SEBAFI-255722 format. One record per atom (N, C-alpha, C, O): residue in one letter; chain; atom name; x, y, z. Coordinates in nm, 4 decimals. Atoms other than C-alpha are relative to their C-alpha. Layout:
<pts>
A|A|CA|X|Y|Z $
...
</pts>
This chain:
<pts>
M|A|N|-0.0743|-0.0303|0.1227 $
M|A|CA|5.9333|-6.5086|-7.6659 $
M|A|C|0.0769|0.1229|-0.0052 $
M|A|O|0.0419|0.2199|0.0620 $
N|A|N|-0.0884|-0.1117|0.0064 $
N|A|CA|6.2036|-6.2707|-7.7545 $
N|A|C|-0.0337|0.0829|-0.1203 $
N|A|O|-0.1189|0.0378|-0.1968 $
A|A|N|0.0464|-0.0903|0.1088 $
A|A|CA|6.1794|-5.9819|-8.0101 $
A|A|C|0.0224|-0.0789|-0.1306 $
A|A|O|-0.0601|-0.0670|-0.2212 $
Q|A|N|-0.0357|0.0556|0.1325 $
Q|A|CA|6.3411|-6.1935|-8.2871 $
Q|A|C|-0.0995|-0.1052|-0.0252 $
Q|A|O|-0.1460|-0.1188|-0.1384 $
E|A|N|0.1098|0.1122|0.0137 $
E|A|CA|6.0944|-6.4896|-8.2240 $
E|A|C|-0.1327|0.0684|-0.0451 $
E|A|O|-0.2026|0.0266|-0.1374 $
D|A|N|0.1374|-0.0635|0.0439 $
D|A|CA|5.7975|-6.2463|-8.2362 $
D|A|C|0.0011|0.0461|-0.1398 $
D|A|O|-0.1016|0.0337|-0.2065 $
Q|A|N|-0.0118|-0.0427|0.1313 $
Q|A|CA|5.9240|-6.1017|-8.5618 $
Q|A|C|-0.0130|-0.1156|-0.1023 $
Q|A|O|-0.0721|-0.1095|-0.2102 $
A|A|N|-0.0005|0.1181|0.0937 $
A|A|CA|5.9749|-6.4387|-8.7072 $
A|A|C|-0.1340|-0.0595|-0.0052 $
A|A|O|-0.1750|-0.1097|-0.1099 $
K|A|N|0.1435|0.0537|-0.0103 $
K|A|CA|5.6293|-6.5494|-8.5989 $
K|A|C|-0.0946|0.0869|-0.0840 $
K|A|O|-0.1817|0.0368|-0.1550 $
L|A|N|0.0776|-0.1031|0.0918 $
L|A|CA|5.4779|-6.2243|-8.7636 $
L|A|C|0.0215|-0.0313|-0.1530 $
L|A|O|-0.0679|-0.0467|-0.2362 $
G|A|N|-0.0405|0.0254|0.1388 $
G|A|CA|5.6784|-6.2876|-9.0764 $
G|A|C|-0.0566|-0.1225|-0.0630 $
G|A|O|-0.0899|-0.1239|-0.1815 $
G|A|N|0.0746|0.1271|0.0430 $
G|A|CA|5.5366|-6.6381|-9.1050 $
G|A|C|-0.1266|0.0079|-0.0222 $
G|A|O|-0.1803|-0.0536|-0.1144 $
Q|A|N|0.1557|-0.0253|0.0129 $
Q|A|CA|5.1892|-6.5258|-9.0557 $
Q|A|C|-0.0193|0.0855|-0.1385 $
Q|A|O|-0.1158|0.0618|-0.2112 $
A|A|N|0.0161|-0.0882|0.1048 $
A|A|CA|5.2439|-6.2581|-9.3298 $
A|A|C|0.0313|-0.0920|-0.1322 $
A|A|O|-0.0326|-0.0801|-0.2368 $
I|A|N|-0.0331|0.1004|0.1277 $
I|A|CA|5.3987|-6.5292|-9.5736 $
I|A|C|-0.1398|-0.0813|-0.0174 $
I|A|O|-0.1906|-0.0888|-0.1293 $
S|A|N|0.1209|0.0702|0.0145 $
S|A|CA|5.0831|-6.7353|-9.5036 $
S|A|C|-0.1116|0.0723|-0.0691 $
S|A|O|-0.1820|0.0204|-0.1557 $
L|A|N|0.1105|-0.0917|0.0556 $
L|A|CA|4.8489|-6.4447|-9.5837 $
L|A|C|0.0356|0.0374|-0.1443 $
L|A|O|-0.0541|0.0445|-0.2283 $
C|A|N|-0.0216|-0.0376|0.1379 $
C|A|CA|5.0247|-6.3472|-9.8952 $
C|A|C|-0.0104|-0.1375|-0.0958 $
C|A|O|-0.0530|-0.1305|-0.2110 $
L|A|N|0.0288|0.1199|0.0939 $
L|A|CA|5.0243|-6.7153|-10.0309 $
L|A|C|-0.1476|-0.0369|-0.0160 $
L|A|O|-0.1933|-0.0870|-0.1188 $
A|A|N|0.1488|0.0180|0.0208 $
A|A|CA|4.6587|-6.7423|-9.9611 $
A|A|C|-0.0677|0.0987|-0.0929 $
A|A|O|-0.1520|0.0631|-0.1753 $
E|A|N|0.0367|-0.0913|0.0980 $
E|A|CA|4.5950|-6.4241|-10.1355 $
E|A|C|0.0431|-0.0060|-0.1406 $
E|A|O|-0.0275|0.0289|-0.2353 $
Y|A|N|-0.0474|0.0495|0.1380 $
Y|A|CA|4.8058|-6.5259|-10.4225 $
Y|A|C|-0.0899|-0.1010|-0.0667 $
Y|A|O|-0.1338|-0.0919|-0.1813 $
A|A|N|0.0837|0.1258|0.0543 $
A|A|CA|4.6114|-6.8445|-10.4622 $
A|A|C|-0.1408|0.0464|-0.0522 $
A|A|O|-0.1856|0.0031|-0.1584 $
V|A|N|0.1321|-0.0523|0.0281 $
V|A|CA|4.2741|-6.6609|-10.4681 $
V|A|C|0.0038|0.0759|-0.1283 $
V|A|O|-0.0652|0.0464|-0.2258 $
L|A|N|-0.0037|-0.0935|0.1082 $
L|A|CA|4.3755|-6.3807|-10.6988 $
L|A|C|0.0481|-0.0499|-0.1324 $
L|A|O|-0.0058|-0.0145|-0.2372 $
S|A|N|-0.0744|0.0432|0.1157 $
S|A|CA|4.6026|-6.5585|-10.9421 $
S|A|C|-0.0608|-0.1140|-0.0698 $
S|A|O|-0.0502|-0.1311|-0.1912 $
Q|A|N|0.0660|0.1069|0.0527 $
Q|A|CA|4.4000|-6.8712|-10.9700 $
Q|A|C|0.1037|-0.1052|-0.0536 $
Q|A|O|0.0715|-0.1851|-0.1415 $
K|A|N|-0.1016|0.0855|0.0387 $
K|A|CA|4.7416|-7.0593|-11.0020 $
K|A|C|0.0654|-0.0509|0.1129 $
K|A|O|0.0570|0.0056|0.2220 $
D|A|N|-0.0894|0.0539|-0.1114 $
D|A|CA|4.9685|-7.2784|-10.7977 $
D|A|C|0.1129|0.0854|0.0270 $
D|A|O|0.1612|0.1516|-0.0648 $
F|A|N|-0.1111|-0.0794|-0.0277 $
F|A|CA|5.2420|-7.1080|-10.6192 $
F|A|C|0.1188|-0.0663|-0.0790 $
F|A|O|0.1339|-0.1885|-0.0801 $
P|A|N|-0.1153|0.0518|0.0730 $
P|A|CA|5.5630|-7.1358|-10.8398 $
P|A|C|0.0787|-0.0955|0.0823 $
P|A|O|0.1051|-0.0734|0.2006 $
E|A|N|-0.0801|0.0977|-0.0659 $
E|A|CA|5.7583|-7.4342|-10.7554 $
E|A|C|0.1505|0.0532|0.0019 $
E|A|O|0.2226|0.0129|0.0932 $
S|A|N|-0.1243|-0.0405|-0.0021 $
S|A|CA|6.0768|-7.2661|-10.8316 $
S|A|C|0.0415|0.1018|0.1021 $
S|A|O|0.1612|0.1250|0.1194 $
I|A|N|-0.0220|-0.0761|-0.1075 $
I|A|CA|6.0415|-7.0225|-10.5493 $
I|A|C|0.0581|-0.0880|0.1097 $
I|A|O|0.0084|-0.1955|0.1433 $
D|A|N|-0.0527|0.0780|-0.1066 $
D|A|CA|6.2752|-7.1275|-10.2732 $
D|A|C|0.0166|0.0884|0.1290 $
D|A|O|0.0538|0.0379|0.2349 $
R|A|N|-0.0142|-0.0801|-0.1217 $
R|A|CA|6.2806|-6.8420|-10.0335 $
R|A|C|-0.0855|0.1199|0.0027 $
R|A|O|-0.1308|0.1692|-0.1007 $
A|A|N|0.0692|-0.1355|-0.0124 $
A|A|CA|6.1019|-6.5361|-9.8926 $
A|A|C|0.0883|0.0916|0.0894 $
A|A|O|0.1477|0.0471|0.1876 $
Y|A|N|-0.0503|-0.1003|-0.0747 $
Y|A|CA|6.2460|-6.2190|-9.7657 $
Y|A|C|-0.0957|0.0827|0.0563 $
Y|A|O|-0.1810|0.1315|-0.0178 $
V|A|N|0.0955|-0.0867|-0.0750 $
V|A|CA|6.0545|-6.0238|-9.5068 $
V|A|C|0.0762|0.1246|0.0491 $
V|A|O|0.1669|0.1149|0.1318 $
D|A|N|-0.0599|-0.1158|-0.0543 $
D|A|CA|6.1509|-5.6649|-9.4570 $
D|A|C|-0.1040|0.0559|0.1017 $
D|A|O|-0.2157|0.0831|0.0576 $
A|A|N|0.1001|-0.0295|-0.1031 $
A|A|CA|5.9712|-5.5615|-9.1306 $
A|A|C|0.0293|0.1434|0.0680 $
A|A|O|0.1349|0.1789|0.1203 $
R|A|N|0.0039|-0.1325|-0.0764 $
R|A|CA|5.8811|-5.2144|-8.9993 $
R|A|C|-0.1022|-0.0304|0.1172 $
R|A|O|-0.1629|-0.1368|0.1290 $
V|A|N|0.0911|0.0132|-0.1035 $
V|A|CA|5.6773|-5.1458|-8.6909 $
V|A|C|-0.1450|-0.0055|-0.0522 $
V|A|O|-0.2270|-0.0678|0.0153 $
D|A|N|0.1469|-0.0063|0.0579 $
D|A|CA|5.3484|-5.0881|-8.9100 $
D|A|C|-0.0272|-0.0769|-0.1205 $
D|A|O|-0.1416|-0.0901|-0.1639 $
M|A|N|0.0420|0.0767|0.1320 $
M|A|CA|5.3891|-5.2961|-9.2210 $
M|A|C|0.1282|-0.0895|-0.0373 $
M|A|O|0.2393|-0.0629|0.0086 $
L|A|N|-0.1045|0.0840|0.0464 $
L|A|CA|5.5986|-5.5763|-9.3902 $
L|A|C|0.0026|0.0006|-0.1465 $
L|A|O|-0.1025|0.0034|-0.2106 $
D|A|N|-0.0223|0.0263|0.1453 $
D|A|CA|5.7383|-5.6047|-9.7379 $
D|A|C|0.0532|-0.1234|-0.0310 $
D|A|O|0.1634|-0.1491|0.0175 $
L|A|N|-0.0414|0.1263|0.0220 $
L|A|CA|5.7705|-5.9492|-9.8720 $
L|A|C|0.0406|-0.0190|-0.1466 $
L|A|O|-0.0149|0.0361|-0.2417 $
L|A|N|-0.0487|0.0200|0.1417 $
L|A|CA|5.9693|-6.0777|-10.1674 $
L|A|C|0.0108|-0.1515|-0.0070 $
L|A|O|0.0804|-0.2082|0.0773 $
F|A|N|-0.0160|0.1384|0.0224 $
F|A|CA|5.9375|-6.4328|-10.2835 $
F|A|C|0.0886|-0.0325|-0.1296 $
F|A|O|0.0558|0.0097|-0.2405 $
T|A|N|-0.1084|0.0019|0.1063 $
T|A|CA|6.2399|-6.5389|-10.4999 $
T|A|C|0.0544|-0.1438|-0.0041 $
T|A|O|0.0411|-0.2276|0.0851 $
H|A|N|-0.0835|0.1149|0.0160 $
H|A|CA|6.4465|-6.8143|-10.6473 $
H|A|C|0.1412|0.0544|0.0240 $
H|A|O|0.1830|0.1553|-0.0328 $
G|A|N|-0.1425|-0.0470|-0.0148 $
G|A|CA|6.8050|-6.7893|-10.5165 $
G|A|C|0.0273|0.1106|0.0952 $
G|A|O|-0.0632|0.1892|0.1235 $
E|A|N|-0.0393|-0.1039|-0.0858 $
E|A|CA|6.9790|-6.5645|-10.2890 $
E|A|C|0.0193|0.1460|-0.0671 $
E|A|O|0.0935|0.1656|-0.1633 $
G|A|N|-0.0040|-0.1274|0.0680 $
G|A|CA|6.9323|-6.2006|-10.3660 $
G|A|C|0.1198|0.0952|0.0332 $
G|A|O|0.1383|0.2003|-0.0281 $
G|A|N|-0.1231|-0.0693|-0.0338 $
G|A|CA|7.2476|-6.0765|-10.2072 $
G|A|C|0.0147|0.0658|0.1307 $
G|A|O|0.1244|0.1122|0.1618 $
S|A|N|0.0056|-0.0624|-0.1306 $
S|A|CA|7.1588|-5.9406|-9.8688 $
S|A|C|0.0413|-0.0882|0.1165 $
S|A|O|0.0908|-0.0402|0.2185 $
F|A|N|-0.0591|0.0943|-0.1132 $
F|A|CA|7.2386|-6.2491|-9.6554 $
F|A|C|0.1281|-0.0880|-0.0612 $
F|A|O|0.1865|-0.1705|0.0091 $
G|A|N|-0.1158|0.0721|0.0403 $
G|A|CA|7.5134|-6.3870|-9.8721 $
G|A|C|0.0213|0.0485|-0.1623 $
G|A|O|-0.0503|0.1360|-0.2110 $
E|A|N|-0.0354|-0.0233|0.1444 $
E|A|CA|7.6546|-6.3686|-10.2395 $
E|A|C|-0.1208|-0.0186|-0.0804 $
E|A|O|-0.1899|-0.1195|-0.0663 $
R|A|N|0.1137|0.0050|0.1066 $
R|A|CA|7.3927|-6.3047|-10.5057 $
R|A|C|0.0130|-0.1200|-0.0821 $
R|A|O|0.1218|-0.1369|-0.1371 $
D|A|N|-0.0107|0.1241|0.0874 $
D|A|CA|7.3179|-6.6407|-10.6942 $
D|A|C|-0.0170|0.0518|-0.1447 $
D|A|O|-0.0885|0.1464|-0.1776 $
K|A|N|0.0065|-0.0371|0.1537 $
K|A|CA|7.3667|-6.6237|-11.0697 $
K|A|C|-0.1397|-0.0177|-0.0562 $
K|A|O|-0.1828|0.0502|-0.1494 $
D|A|N|0.1423|0.0136|0.0640 $
D|A|CA|7.0120|-6.7562|-11.1241 $
D|A|C|-0.1073|0.0627|0.0821 $
D|A|O|-0.2246|0.0284|0.0680 $
Y|A|N|0.1113|-0.0792|-0.0829 $
Y|A|CA|6.8321|-6.5197|-10.8702 $
Y|A|C|-0.0956|0.0505|-0.0922 $
Y|A|O|-0.0632|0.1012|-0.1996 $
Q|A|N|0.1091|-0.0617|0.0573 $
Q|A|CA|6.5010|-6.4211|-10.9772 $
Q|A|C|-0.1106|0.0311|0.1013 $
Q|A|O|-0.1473|-0.0514|0.1849 $
A|A|N|0.1088|-0.0364|-0.0852 $
A|A|CA|6.2293|-6.2280|-10.8023 $
A|A|C|-0.1290|-0.0314|-0.0616 $
A|A|O|-0.1402|-0.0116|-0.1826 $
Y|A|N|0.1105|0.0570|0.0576 $
Y|A|CA|5.8876|-6.3642|-10.8525 $
Y|A|C|-0.1336|0.0941|0.0443 $
Y|A|O|-0.1986|0.1601|-0.0369 $
I|A|N|0.1134|-0.0585|-0.0526 $
I|A|CA|5.6142|-6.2183|-10.6173 $
I|A|C|0.0350|0.0918|0.1093 $
I|A|O|0.1247|0.0601|0.1875 $
A|A|N|-0.0143|-0.1134|-0.1013 $
A|A|CA|5.6041|-5.9084|-10.3954 $
A|A|C|-0.1431|0.0201|0.0622 $
A|A|O|-0.2493|0.0147|0.0002 $
C|A|N|0.1253|-0.0124|-0.0817 $
C|A|CA|5.3527|-5.8522|-10.1190 $
C|A|C|0.0280|0.1006|0.1105 $
C|A|O|0.1306|0.0873|0.1772 $
R|A|N|0.0158|-0.0816|-0.1165 $
R|A|CA|5.2813|-5.5711|-9.8686 $
R|A|C|-0.1061|-0.0259|0.0887 $
R|A|O|-0.2219|-0.0347|0.0477 $
V|A|N|0.0871|0.0260|-0.0963 $
V|A|CA|5.1223|-5.6374|-9.5512 $
V|A|C|-0.0179|0.1036|0.1021 $
V|A|O|0.0818|0.1308|0.1691 $
L|A|N|0.0221|-0.0883|-0.1095 $
L|A|CA|4.9813|-5.3875|-9.3174 $
L|A|C|-0.0327|-0.0670|0.1330 $
L|A|O|-0.1092|-0.1632|0.1399 $
L|A|N|0.0239|0.0787|-0.1338 $
L|A|CA|4.9830|-5.4812|-8.9497 $
L|A|C|-0.1163|0.0607|0.0823 $
L|A|O|-0.1490|-0.0001|0.1842 $
S|A|N|0.0944|-0.0709|-0.0823 $
S|A|CA|4.7109|-5.2438|-8.8160 $
S|A|C|-0.1069|0.0618|-0.0847 $
S|A|O|-0.0786|0.1256|-0.1861 $
P|A|N|0.0360|0.0525|-0.1208 $
P|A|CA|4.4326|-5.2552|-8.7346 $
P|A|C|0.0029|-0.1521|0.0053 $
P|A|O|0.0259|-0.2171|0.1073 $
D|A|N|-0.0233|0.1547|0.0015 $
D|A|CA|4.4313|-5.6153|-8.8591 $
D|A|C|0.1036|-0.0268|-0.1051 $
D|A|O|0.1236|0.0567|-0.1933 $
M|A|N|-0.0830|0.0255|0.1100 $
M|A|CA|4.6834|-5.7781|-9.0688 $
M|A|C|-0.0667|-0.0256|-0.1284 $
M|A|O|-0.1626|-0.1027|-0.1297 $
E|A|N|0.0640|0.0051|0.1214 $
E|A|CA|4.5952|-5.7496|-9.4322 $
E|A|C|0.0878|0.0379|-0.1170 $
E|A|O|0.1685|0.1307|-0.1115 $
V|A|N|-0.0925|-0.0319|0.1107 $
V|A|CA|4.7553|-5.7585|-9.7697 $
V|A|C|-0.0450|0.1427|-0.0690 $
V|A|O|-0.1612|0.1629|-0.1045 $
Q|A|N|0.0317|-0.1236|0.0627 $
Q|A|CA|4.7732|-5.4058|-9.9147 $
Q|A|C|0.0358|-0.0012|-0.1463 $
Q|A|O|-0.0312|0.0661|-0.2245 $
A|A|N|-0.0436|0.0178|0.1451 $
A|A|CA|4.9448|-5.4907|-10.2438 $
A|A|C|0.0680|-0.1297|-0.0219 $
A|A|O|0.1469|-0.1807|0.0577 $
L|A|N|-0.0695|0.1246|0.0397 $
L|A|CA|5.0416|-5.8000|-10.4321 $
L|A|C|0.0244|0.0102|-0.1504 $
L|A|O|-0.0580|0.0513|-0.2321 $
R|A|N|-0.0645|-0.0243|0.1371 $
R|A|CA|5.2411|-5.8037|-10.7428 $
R|A|C|0.0799|-0.1298|-0.0369 $
R|A|O|0.1636|-0.1826|0.0363 $
E|A|N|-0.0757|0.1192|0.0590 $
E|A|CA|5.3595|-6.0953|-10.9599 $
E|A|C|0.0726|0.0432|-0.1221 $
E|A|O|0.0107|0.0543|-0.2279 $
G|A|N|-0.0766|-0.0617|0.1187 $
G|A|CA|5.6377|-5.9649|-11.1931 $
G|A|C|-0.0561|0.1502|-0.0085 $
G|A|O|-0.0618|0.2267|0.0878 $
F|A|N|0.0521|-0.1270|0.0095 $
F|A|CA|5.4872|-5.6566|-11.3477 $
F|A|C|-0.1559|-0.0054|0.0121 $
F|A|O|-0.2095|0.1035|-0.0080 $
S|A|N|0.1387|0.0118|-0.0253 $
S|A|CA|5.1210|-5.7628|-11.2858 $
S|A|C|-0.0294|0.0351|0.1429 $
S|A|O|0.0206|-0.0254|0.2377 $
L|A|N|0.0579|-0.0308|-0.1182 $
L|A|CA|4.9471|-5.5924|-11.0131 $
L|A|C|-0.1261|-0.0780|0.0390 $
L|A|O|-0.2336|-0.0527|-0.0155 $
L|A|N|0.1276|0.0844|-0.0198 $
L|A|CA|4.7050|-5.8438|-10.8658 $
L|A|C|-0.0832|0.0639|0.1149 $
L|A|O|-0.2011|0.0293|0.1213 $
K|A|N|0.0761|-0.0688|-0.1092 $
K|A|CA|4.5873|-5.6326|-10.5611 $
K|A|C|0.0635|0.1211|0.0537 $
K|A|O|0.1846|0.1195|0.0756 $
V|A|N|-0.0372|-0.1120|-0.0487 $
V|A|CA|4.6122|-5.2863|-10.4337 $
V|A|C|-0.1207|0.0567|0.0768 $
V|A|O|-0.2298|0.0676|0.0208 $
T|A|N|0.1192|-0.0619|-0.0737 $
T|A|CA|4.3900|-5.1342|-10.1646 $
T|A|C|0.0139|0.1553|0.0266 $
T|A|O|-0.0756|0.2284|0.0692 $
D|A|N|-0.0178|-0.1425|-0.0182 $
D|A|CA|4.5478|-4.8006|-10.1522 $
D|A|C|0.1040|0.0487|-0.1272 $
D|A|O|0.2198|0.0074|-0.1337 $
E|A|N|-0.0886|-0.0388|0.1279 $
E|A|CA|4.6931|-4.6380|-10.4872 $
E|A|C|0.1360|0.0726|0.0431 $
E|A|O|0.2331|0.0854|-0.0315 $
D|A|N|-0.1263|-0.0729|-0.0441 $
D|A|CA|4.9478|-4.4486|-10.2728 $
D|A|C|0.0943|-0.0952|0.0656 $
D|A|O|0.2012|-0.0538|0.1104 $
Y|A|N|-0.0962|0.1051|-0.0657 $
Y|A|CA|5.1063|-4.7655|-10.1343 $
Y|A|C|0.1388|0.0223|-0.0409 $
Y|A|O|0.2281|0.0227|0.0438 $
S|A|N|-0.1472|-0.0051|0.0443 $
S|A|CA|5.4190|-4.7175|-10.3578 $
S|A|C|0.0676|0.1378|0.0408 $
S|A|O|0.1882|0.1558|0.0236 $
K|A|N|-0.0646|-0.1360|-0.0315 $
K|A|CA|5.4745|-4.3550|-10.2349 $
K|A|C|0.0488|-0.0135|0.1488 $
K|A|O|0.1087|0.0814|0.1993 $
V|A|N|-0.0542|0.0003|-0.1351 $
V|A|CA|5.5553|-4.4768|-9.8834 $
V|A|C|0.1473|-0.0305|-0.0128 $
V|A|O|0.1898|-0.1265|-0.0771 $
D|A|N|-0.1541|0.0283|-0.0245 $
D|A|CA|5.9290|-4.4526|-9.8097 $
D|A|C|0.0260|-0.1035|0.0884 $
D|A|O|0.0632|-0.0737|0.2019 $
F|A|N|-0.0082|0.1054|-0.0984 $
F|A|CA|5.9493|-4.7859|-9.6567 $
F|A|C|0.1308|-0.0045|0.0739 $
F|A|O|0.1298|-0.0521|0.1874 $
Y|A|N|-0.1359|0.0216|-0.0758 $
Y|A|CA|6.3209|-4.7706|-9.5550 $
Y|A|C|0.0337|0.1362|0.0619 $
Y|A|O|0.1528|0.1581|0.0838 $
S|A|N|-0.0220|-0.1122|-0.0678 $
S|A|CA|6.2828|-4.4242|-9.3932 $
S|A|C|0.0045|-0.0275|0.1556 $
S|A|O|0.0555|0.0553|0.2311 $
E|A|N|-0.0028|0.0567|-0.1349 $
E|A|CA|6.2409|-4.6147|-9.0612 $
E|A|C|0.0909|-0.1232|0.0117 $
E|A|O|0.1176|-0.1899|-0.0883 $
P|A|N|-0.0824|0.1234|-0.0129 $
P|A|CA|6.4631|-4.8926|-8.9117 $
P|A|C|-0.0916|-0.1207|-0.0520 $
P|A|O|-0.2124|-0.1339|-0.0326 $
V|A|N|0.0605|0.1258|0.0608 $
V|A|CA|6.3885|-5.2158|-9.0883 $
V|A|C|0.0781|-0.1310|0.0345 $
V|A|O|0.2004|-0.1323|0.0211 $
E|A|N|-0.0659|0.1139|-0.0326 $
E|A|CA|6.4677|-5.5658|-8.9790 $
E|A|C|-0.0319|-0.0897|-0.1257 $
E|A|O|-0.1445|-0.0910|-0.1753 $
E|A|N|0.0075|0.0893|0.1212 $
E|A|CA|6.5237|-5.8128|-9.2705 $
E|A|C|0.0168|-0.1566|0.0378 $
E|A|O|0.1131|-0.2026|0.0992 $
L|A|N|0.0157|0.1381|-0.0500 $
L|A|CA|6.4286|-6.1714|-9.2240 $
L|A|C|0.0025|-0.0985|-0.1094 $
L|A|O|-0.0593|-0.0646|-0.2103 $
L|A|N|-0.0228|0.0979|0.0973 $
L|A|CA|6.5105|-6.4794|-9.4321 $
L|A|C|-0.0700|-0.1145|0.0404 $
L|A|O|-0.0584|-0.1597|0.1543 $
Y|A|N|0.0654|0.1353|-0.0226 $
Y|A|CA|6.2903|-6.7880|-9.4702 $
Y|A|C|0.0216|-0.0800|-0.1226 $
Y|A|O|0.0127|-0.0251|-0.2325 $
L|A|N|-0.0207|0.0794|0.0996 $
L|A|CA|6.3643|-7.0901|-9.6799 $
L|A|C|-0.1064|-0.0834|-0.0060 $
L|A|O|-0.1636|-0.1132|0.0988 $
R|A|N|0.1165|0.0870|0.0288 $
R|A|CA|6.0998|-7.3091|-9.8322 $
R|A|C|0.0414|-0.1398|0.0139 $
R|A|O|0.1433|-0.1877|-0.0359 $
E|A|N|-0.0175|0.1418|-0.0301 $
E|A|CA|6.0658|-7.6575|-9.7114 $
E|A|C|-0.1455|-0.0628|-0.0326 $
E|A|O|-0.2417|-0.0496|0.0430 $
G|A|N|0.1324|0.0562|0.0502 $
G|A|CA|5.7850|-7.8420|-9.9092 $
G|A|C|-0.0873|0.1226|-0.0204 $
G|A|O|-0.0467|0.2195|-0.0846 $
E|A|N|0.0885|-0.1142|0.0123 $
E|A|CA|5.4865|-7.6109|-9.8855 $
E|A|C|0.0045|0.1072|0.1000 $
E|A|O|-0.0803|0.1965|0.1021 $
A|A|N|-0.0060|-0.0963|-0.1085 $
A|A|CA|5.6037|-7.4154|-9.5863 $
A|A|C|0.1288|0.0650|-0.0129 $
A|A|O|0.2212|0.0160|-0.0778 $
F|A|N|-0.1228|-0.0623|-0.0052 $
F|A|CA|5.8630|-7.1526|-9.5182 $
F|A|C|0.0434|0.0129|0.1309 $
F|A|O|-0.0328|0.0555|0.2176 $
K|A|N|-0.0560|0.0140|-0.1329 $
K|A|CA|6.1031|-7.1933|-9.2253 $
K|A|C|0.0995|0.1284|0.0184 $
K|A|O|0.1834|0.1652|-0.0638 $
F|A|N|-0.0851|-0.1314|-0.0261 $
F|A|CA|6.2614|-6.8780|-9.0627 $
F|A|C|0.1465|-0.0514|0.0280 $
F|A|O|0.1684|-0.1462|0.1034 $
I|A|N|-0.1353|0.0525|-0.0003 $
I|A|CA|6.6416|-6.9122|-9.1008 $
I|A|C|0.0771|0.1109|0.1040 $
I|A|O|0.1355|0.0728|0.2054 $
K|A|N|-0.0642|-0.1142|-0.0668 $
K|A|CA|6.7757|-6.5689|-8.9637 $
K|A|C|-0.0375|0.1423|-0.0349 $
K|A|O|-0.0983|0.1673|-0.1390 $
S|A|N|0.0355|-0.1406|0.0325 $
S|A|CA|6.7363|-6.1983|-8.9499 $
S|A|C|0.1266|0.0852|0.0320 $
S|A|O|0.2216|0.0439|0.0985 $
Q|A|N|-0.1120|-0.1004|-0.0177 $
Q|A|CA|6.9645|-5.8875|-8.9563 $
Q|A|C|-0.0667|0.1311|-0.0279 $
Q|A|O|-0.1676|0.1366|-0.0982 $
P|A|N|0.0451|-0.1291|0.0390 $
P|A|CA|6.9151|-5.5075|-8.9618 $
P|A|C|0.0228|0.0252|-0.1466 $
P|A|O|0.1293|-0.0037|-0.2013 $
F|A|N|-0.0116|-0.0214|0.1532 $
F|A|CA|6.8388|-5.4020|-9.3292 $
F|A|C|0.1097|0.1057|-0.0085 $
F|A|O|0.1216|0.2006|0.0689 $
S|A|N|-0.1175|-0.0989|0.0329 $
S|A|CA|7.1480|-5.2274|-9.4792 $
S|A|C|-0.0045|0.0303|-0.1394 $
S|A|O|0.0226|-0.0586|-0.2201 $
P|A|N|-0.0004|-0.0362|0.1524 $
P|A|CA|7.1085|-5.0296|-9.8147 $
P|A|C|0.1438|-0.0406|-0.0508 $
P|A|O|0.1546|-0.0914|-0.1624 $
E|A|N|-0.1142|0.0200|0.0527 $
E|A|CA|7.4718|-5.0698|-9.8424 $
E|A|C|0.0321|-0.1386|-0.0571 $
E|A|O|0.1122|-0.1520|-0.1496 $
R|A|N|-0.0196|0.1284|0.0566 $
R|A|CA|7.4596|-5.4388|-9.8993 $
R|A|C|-0.0657|-0.0193|-0.1267 $
R|A|O|-0.0187|-0.0949|-0.2117 $
I|A|N|0.0935|-0.0054|0.1351 $
I|A|CA|7.1956|-5.3889|-10.1774 $
I|A|C|0.0831|0.0814|-0.0928 $
I|A|O|0.1082|0.0347|-0.2038 $
D|A|N|-0.0582|-0.0937|0.0911 $
D|A|CA|7.3815|-5.0984|-10.3275 $
D|A|C|0.1335|-0.0473|-0.0538 $
D|A|O|0.1762|-0.0094|-0.1629 $
A|A|N|-0.1266|0.0590|0.0307 $
A|A|CA|7.7097|-5.2931|-10.3281 $
A|A|C|-0.0202|-0.1103|-0.1097 $
A|A|O|0.0776|-0.1509|-0.1725 $
L|A|N|0.0148|0.1116|0.0987 $
L|A|CA|7.5508|-5.5629|-10.5598 $
L|A|C|0.0381|0.0407|-0.1374 $
L|A|O|0.0019|0.1497|-0.1818 $
Q|A|N|-0.0262|-0.0099|0.1454 $
Q|A|CA|7.6809|-5.5888|-10.9060 $
Q|A|C|-0.0727|-0.0974|-0.0905 $
Q|A|O|-0.0491|-0.2182|-0.0915 $
F|A|N|0.0831|0.0726|0.0848 $
F|A|CA|7.4459|-5.7055|-11.1482 $
F|A|C|0.0564|-0.0325|-0.1297 $
F|A|O|0.1299|0.0505|-0.1833 $
P|A|N|-0.0869|0.0360|0.1196 $
P|A|CA|7.5598|-5.9022|-11.4640 $
P|A|C|-0.0126|0.0943|-0.1059 $
P|A|O|0.0863|0.1158|-0.1760 $
D|A|N|0.0156|-0.1115|0.1023 $
D|A|CA|7.4212|-5.6350|-11.6950 $
D|A|C|0.0559|0.1333|0.0223 $
D|A|O|0.0604|0.2119|-0.0724 $
D|A|N|-0.0602|-0.1257|-0.0329 $
D|A|CA|7.5817|-5.3415|-11.5202 $
D|A|C|0.1370|0.0156|-0.0613 $
D|A|O|0.2176|-0.0769|-0.0717 $
P|A|N|-0.1355|-0.0251|0.0725 $
P|A|CA|7.8739|-5.1792|-11.6931 $
P|A|C|0.1247|0.0112|0.0956 $
P|A|O|0.2368|0.0310|0.0487 $
</pts>
């Protein structure tokens, strides 16, 4: 396996872990409207965002884009969910300081997965670029 395949596999495992944790903590079915997952990968942790529509980093932002669930997964010593959030509701946090981590202070690879039924399929990856996100124009922005 090459580095991209390794990262894609790790991202898939993190998606499964977050989905399982969400099912247990929320006691709800995973929202049907979610059609993709973004995985931002560092060496030591992953940040996942489950959305409906393209957020703007792999293509043009969809007009109906909506973020639903965010999940942070630590990779060491064992893979574990450190934080899980649905909208403004914090479902789990194992370390109150998790939000103080400057996640993007190190190189980050961004991976895109599309939902196919109950699973998510790896599509592609790219180095994370804050310029792509900063360049987005939101409908409510002046």
